[in-house]
ZADREN-540073 format. One record per residue (C-alpha): residue in one letter; x, z, y. Coordinates in Angstrom, 2 decimals, decimal comma. Each point is the difference from the previous one (the first is absolute). Layout:
BEGIN
ATOM   aa        xx        zz        yy
ATOM    a         X         Z         Y
...
***
This chain:
BEGIN
ATOM   aa        xx        zz        yy
ATOM    x      0,00      0,00      0,00
ATOM    x      1,42     -1,04      3,40
ATOM    x     -0,54      2,66      2,67
ATOM    x     -1,65     -1,02      3,26
ATOM    x      1,79      0,32      3,38
ATOM    x     -1,69      3,36      0,69
ATOM    x      1,81      1,41     -3,03
ATOM    x      3,40     -0,62      1,59
ATOM    x     -1,29      1,24      3,35
ATOM    x     -1,08      3,39     -1,36
ATOM    x      2,81      0,50     -2,50
ATOM    x      2,48      1,39      2,60
ATOM    x     -2,68      2,39      1,23
ATOM    x     -0,62      1,22     -3,55
ATOM    x      3,74      0,53     -0,51
ATOM    x      0,34      1,92      3,28
ATOM    x     -2,95      2,31     -0,71
ATOM    x      1,30      0,94     -3,45
ATOM    x      3,55      0,52      1,28
ATOM    x     -1,23      2,36      2,71
ATOM    x     -1,60      2,22     -2,64
ATOM    x      3,24      0,37     -1,92
ATOM    x      2,17      0,56      3,06
ATOM    x     -2,31      2,82      1,10
ATOM    x      0,07      1,55     -3,47
ATOM    x      3,79     -0,15     -0,23
ATOM    x      0,44      1,70      3,38
ATOM    x     -2,28      2,84     -1,11
ATOM    x      2,00      0,26     -3,24
ATOM    x      3,24      0,49      1,91
ATOM    x     -1,42      2,74      2,19
ATOM    x     -2,13      1,97     -2,48
ATOM    x      2,32      0,50     -2,99
ATOM    x     -0,18     -1,20     -3,62
ATOM    x     -3,33      1,58     -1,00
ATOM    x     -2,12     -1,05      2,96
ATOM    x      1,94     -3,23      0,30
ATOM    x     -0,77     -0,83     -3,61
ATOM    x     -3,72      0,61      0,52
ATOM    x      0,06     -2,47      2,88
ATOM    x      2,11     -2,51     -1,94
ATOM    x     -2,33      0,08     -3,00
ATOM    x     -2,96     -1,07      2,14
ATOM    x     -0,86     -3,71     -0,42
ATOM    x      1,76     -0,98      3,22
ATOM    x      1,13     -3,34     -1,46
ATOM    x     -2,33     -0,54     -2,97
ATOM    x     -3,03      0,86      2,13
ATOM    x      0,54     -2,72      2,62
ATOM    x      1,04     -2,41     -2,77
ATOM    x     -3,31      0,57     -1,80
ATOM    x     -1,90     -0,34      3,26
ATOM    x      1,56     -3,39      0,55
ATOM    x     -0,72     -0,99     -3,60
ATOM    x     -3,64      0,95      0,57
ATOM    x     -0,13     -2,27      3,04
ATOM    x      0,86     -3,00     -2,14
ATOM    x     -1,62      0,84     -3,36
ATOM    x     -3,22      1,29     -1,47
ATOM    x     -0,77      3,45     -1,42
ATOM    x      0,69     -1,03     -3,60
ATOM    x      3,52     -1,12      0,93
ATOM    x      0,63      3,29      1,83
ATOM    x     -1,34      1,98     -2,97
ATOM    x      2,20     -1,82     -2,52
ATOM    x      3,07      0,36      2,22
ATOM    x     -0,58      3,75      0,29
ATOM    x      0,05      0,64     -3,74
ATOM    x      3,37     -1,74     -0,30
ATOM    x      1,29      2,00      2,96
ATOM    x     -1,24      3,15     -1,74
ATOM    x      2,07     -0,81     -3,08
ATOM    x      3,05     -0,61      2,18
ATOM    x     -0,49      3,31      1,76
ATOM    x      1,45      1,57     -3,14
ATOM    x      3,11     -2,13      0,48
ATOM    x      0,32      1,31      3,55
ATOM    x      0,02      3,57     -1,35
ATOM    x      2,90     -0,91     -2,29
ATOM    x      1,75     -1,72      2,90
ATOM    x     -0,29      3,08      2,24
ATOM    x      1,25      2,34     -2,72
ATOM    x      2,90     -2,29     -0,96
ATOM    x      1,16     -0,24      3,60
ATOM    x     -0,29      3,77      0,52
ATOM    x      2,13      0,67     -3,07
ATOM    x      2,65     -2,61      0,76
ATOM    x      0,26      0,80      3,72
ATOM    x      1,29      3,49     -0,76
ATOM    x      3,46     -1,42     -0,80
ATOM    x     -0,14     -3,79      0,30
ATOM    x      0,31     -2,33      2,97
ATOM    x     -2,94     -1,69      1,68
ATOM    x      0,87     -3,30     -1,66
ATOM    x     -0,02      1,35     -3,55
ATOM    x     -2,92      2,37      0,48
ATOM    x     -2,24     -2,63      1,54
ATOM    x      1,15     -2,83     -2,26
ATOM    x     -0,69      1,88     -3,24
ATOM    x     -3,34      1,35      1,27
ATOM    x     -1,12     -3,47      1,08
ATOM    x      1,18     -1,49     -3,30
ATOM    x     -2,20      2,49     -1,85
ATOM    x     -2,94     -0,90      2,23
ATOM    x      0,40     -3,73     -0,61
ATOM    x      0,36      0,53     -3,75
ATOM    x     -3,22      2,01      0,08
ATOM    x     -1,66     -2,69      2,12
ATOM    x      0,98     -2,65     -2,54
ATOM    x     -1,43      2,12     -2,80
ATOM    x     -3,24      0,51      1,93
ATOM    x     -0,22     -3,77      0,55
ATOM    x     -0,19     -0,52     -3,77
ATOM    x     -3,25      1,98     -0,35
ATOM    x     -3,56     -0,45      1,16
ATOM    x     -0,78      3,41      1,44
ATOM    x     -3,32      1,79      0,03
ATOM    x     -0,89      3,07      2,02
ATOM    x      0,31      2,19     -3,09
ATOM    x      3,40     -1,24     -1,09
ATOM    x      1,40      0,17      3,54
ATOM    x     -1,26      3,58      0,40
ATOM    x      1,62      1,03     -3,29
ATOM    x      3,30     -1,54      1,08
ATOM    x     -0,11      1,91      3,29
ATOM    x     -0,86      3,25     -1,78
ATOM    x      3,06     -0,44     -2,21
ATOM    x      2,26     -0,82      2,96
ATOM    x     -1,15      2,96      2,06
ATOM    x      0,17      2,34     -2,99
ATOM    x      3,67     -0,86     -0,44
ATOM    x      1,18     -0,61      3,57
ATOM    x     -1,63      2,90      1,86
ATOM    x      1,72      2,80     -1,96
ATOM    x      3,35     -1,80     -0,02
ATOM    x     -0,11     -0,67      3,75
ATOM    x     -0,60      3,59      1,09
ATOM    x      3,67      1,01     -0,19
ATOM    x      0,87     -2,64      2,62
ATOM    x     -2,73      0,73      2,56
ATOM    x      1,38      2,97      1,95
ATOM    x      2,84     -1,07      2,28
ATOM    x      0,68      0,83      3,65
ATOM    x     -0,35     -3,10      2,14
ATOM    x      3,11     -0,51      2,17
ATOM    x     -0,24     -1,06      3,63
ATOM    x     -0,48     -3,75      0,32
ATOM    x      1,70     -2,26      2,52
ATOM    x     -1,90     -3,21      0,54
ATOM    x      1,70     -3,36      0,30
ATOM    x     -1,23     -2,95      1,98
ATOM    x     -0,79     -2,11     -3,07
ATOM    x     -2,11      2,60     -1,84
ATOM    x     -3,41     -1,02      1,30
ATOM    x      0,60     -3,79     -0,14
ATOM    x      1,28      0,26     -3,59
ATOM    x     -3,00      2,01     -1,19
ATOM    x     -2,41     -2,27      1,82
ATOM    x      1,65     -3,12     -1,43
ATOM    x     -0,17      1,30     -3,59
ATOM    x     -3,71      0,70      0,18
ATOM    x     -0,78     -3,17      1,90
ATOM    x      1,71     -2,04     -2,73
ATOM    x     -2,07      1,75     -2,66
ATOM    x     -3,26     -0,74      1,80
ATOM    x      0,94     -3,65      0,49
ATOM    x      0,92     -0,29     -3,69
ATOM    x     -3,27      1,57     -1,13
ATOM    x     -2,21     -2,09      2,26
ATOM    x      1,73     -3,33     -0,68
ATOM    x      0,48      0,59     -3,73
ATOM    x     -3,61      1,08     -0,55
ATOM    x     -1,09     -3,49      1,07
ATOM    x      1,77     -1,48     -3,01
ATOM    x     -0,10      2,63     -2,74
ATOM    x     -2,64      2,05     -1,73
ATOM    x     -1,09      3,56      0,68
ATOM    x      2,39      1,52     -2,57
ATOM    x      3,21     -1,19      1,66
ATOM    x     -1,44      0,70      3,45
ATOM    x     -0,68      3,59     -1,00
ATOM    x      3,59      0,35     -1,18
ATOM    x      1,44     -1,29      3,27
ATOM    x     -2,32      2,14      2,12
ATOM    x      1,20      3,25     -1,59
ATOM    x      3,74     -0,72      0,09
ATOM    x      1,55      3,27      1,32
ATOM    x      1,17     -1,42      3,30
ATOM    x     -0,33      3,34      1,83
ATOM    x      1,86      1,88     -2,75
ATOM    x      2,68     -2,70      0,10
ATOM    x      0,43     -0,15      3,76
ATOM    x      0,20      3,78      0,40
ATOM    x      3,12      0,42     -2,22
ATOM    x      1,69     -2,93      1,73
ATOM    x     -0,48      1,75      3,32
ATOM    x      0,36      3,65     -1,03
ATOM    x      2,68      0,32     -2,68
ATOM    x      2,94     -1,22      2,10
ATOM    x     -0,89      2,63      2,63
ATOM    x     -1,35      3,05     -1,84
ATOM    x      1,45     -0,46     -3,49
ATOM    x     -1,42     -0,64     -3,44
ATOM    x     -1,50      3,42     -0,85
ATOM    x     -2,10      0,19      3,17
ATOM    x     -1,18     -3,59     -0,35
ATOM    x     -0,68      0,55     -3,69
ATOM    x     -2,15      3,01      0,94
ATOM    x     -2,24     -2,25      2,07
ATOM    x     -0,59     -2,38     -2,90
ATOM    x     -0,39      2,81     -2,53
ATOM    x     -2,74      1,53      2,15
ATOM    x     -1,85     -3,31      0,26
ATOM    x     -0,93      0,08     -3,70
ATOM    x     -2,69      2,62      0,63
ATOM    x     -1,39     -2,17      2,79
ATOM    x     -0,14     -3,01     -2,32
ATOM    x     -2,66      1,80     -2,06
ATOM    x     -2,43     -0,40      2,88
ATOM    x      1,04     -3,62      0,41
ATOM    x     -0,79     -0,61     -3,67
ATOM    x     -3,49      1,42      0,47
ATOM    x     -0,45     -2,23      3,06
ATOM    x      0,99     -3,13     -1,92
ATOM    x     -2,37      0,89     -2,82
ATOM    x     -2,76      0,43      2,58
ATOM    x      0,66     -3,46      1,45
ATOM    x     -0,13     -1,53     -3,46
ATOM    x     -3,27      1,71     -0,92
ATOM    x     -1,85     -0,41      3,30
ATOM    x      1,20     -3,22      1,68
ATOM    x     -2,68     -2,14     -1,66
ATOM    x     -2,79      2,59     -0,02
ATOM    x      0,42      1,36      3,54
ATOM    x      1,91     -2,81      1,69
ATOM    x      3,72     -0,46      0,46
ATOM    x      0,21      1,59      3,45
ATOM    x     -2,02      3,05     -0,99
ATOM    x      2,23      0,43     -3,05
ATOM    x      3,18     -0,22      2,08
ATOM    x     -1,28      2,51      2,55
ATOM    x     -0,95      2,47     -2,74
ATOM    x      3,42     -0,46     -1,58
ATOM    x      1,72      0,75      3,31
ATOM    x     -2,05      3,16      0,44
ATOM    x      0,95      1,09     -3,52
ATOM    x      3,71     -0,31      0,70
ATOM    x     -0,34      1,87      3,28
ATOM    x     -2,03      2,79     -1,59
ATOM    x      2,42      0,31     -2,93
ATOM    x      3,09      0,24      2,17
ATOM    x     -1,68      2,43      2,39
ATOM    x     -0,83      2,13     -3,03
ATOM    x      3,64     -0,07     -1,09
ATOM    x      1,05      0,96      3,52
ATOM    x     -2,42      2,97     -0,12
ATOM    x      1,51      1,08     -3,32
ATOM    x      3,48     -0,19      1,48
ATOM    x     -1,02      2,01      3,07
ATOM    x     -1,67      2,69     -2,10
ATOM    x      2,96      0,46     -2,32
ATOM    x     -1,91     -1,19     -3,08
ATOM    x      2,20     -3,10     -0,08
ATOM    x      3,05      2,12     -0,78
ATOM    x     -1,86      1,95     -2,70
ATOM    x     -1,12     -3,23     -1,67
ATOM    x      3,61     -1,22      0,15
ATOM    x      1,16      3,11     -1,85
ATOM    x     -2,59     -0,61     -2,73
ATOM    x      1,04     -3,64     -0,36
ATOM    x      3,63      1,02     -0,41
ATOM    x     -0,77      2,23     -2,97
***
């Protein structure tokens, strides 16, 4: 399908809007520490706009089918975050990020070989969270050092997200919902943050941010399942709005647990 001229007119605007979300989230991450920063980073600041742009060009059935594939890949993102957190304790940015991304792409290839249903994707996520959450707890508590910003920080982050949005929107015109769902959930935020943070604050502190995001990804999984189940029945925009509210409510709940001290008690239980 050949896009009309309006497609190319609005594409830069779509890229700019999505990039602004991620830049704002990354700034909050730097100022609030690994726990709060992770809760912000695990919000759908890149996948959300990507799905909104997909919905502009496709029907509810396409959005629903894309979401179930994204749900399956959410498990791969959990593995990615844990792998980076472990490796960043002693390894360089290059090796930590390279191995973590390799694991994500291997998982993505494996997911591509299956036709996923809501049930099978939920089971995969339950397995991933059951393994990754307890293992990640030992890497979550690190003091965030002072951060000195460089002039290229914001442009680099914005460029990474803008490229993702452009890839999703253009690729979805030529491929089916399964591959589109895979591209939309690529961990661009969790990739851009280490590139920016590890050279300045070190591997353990950056790893703490990613380790803390795994709890936030539980809410994102519920949101994706909601999109899959409701996009056709309630309409694609209603489904996306409900999914956004779910992620916000989940992360606010985690923040309340952290503020009350229950977060630390749960961490002690998970370490046993």
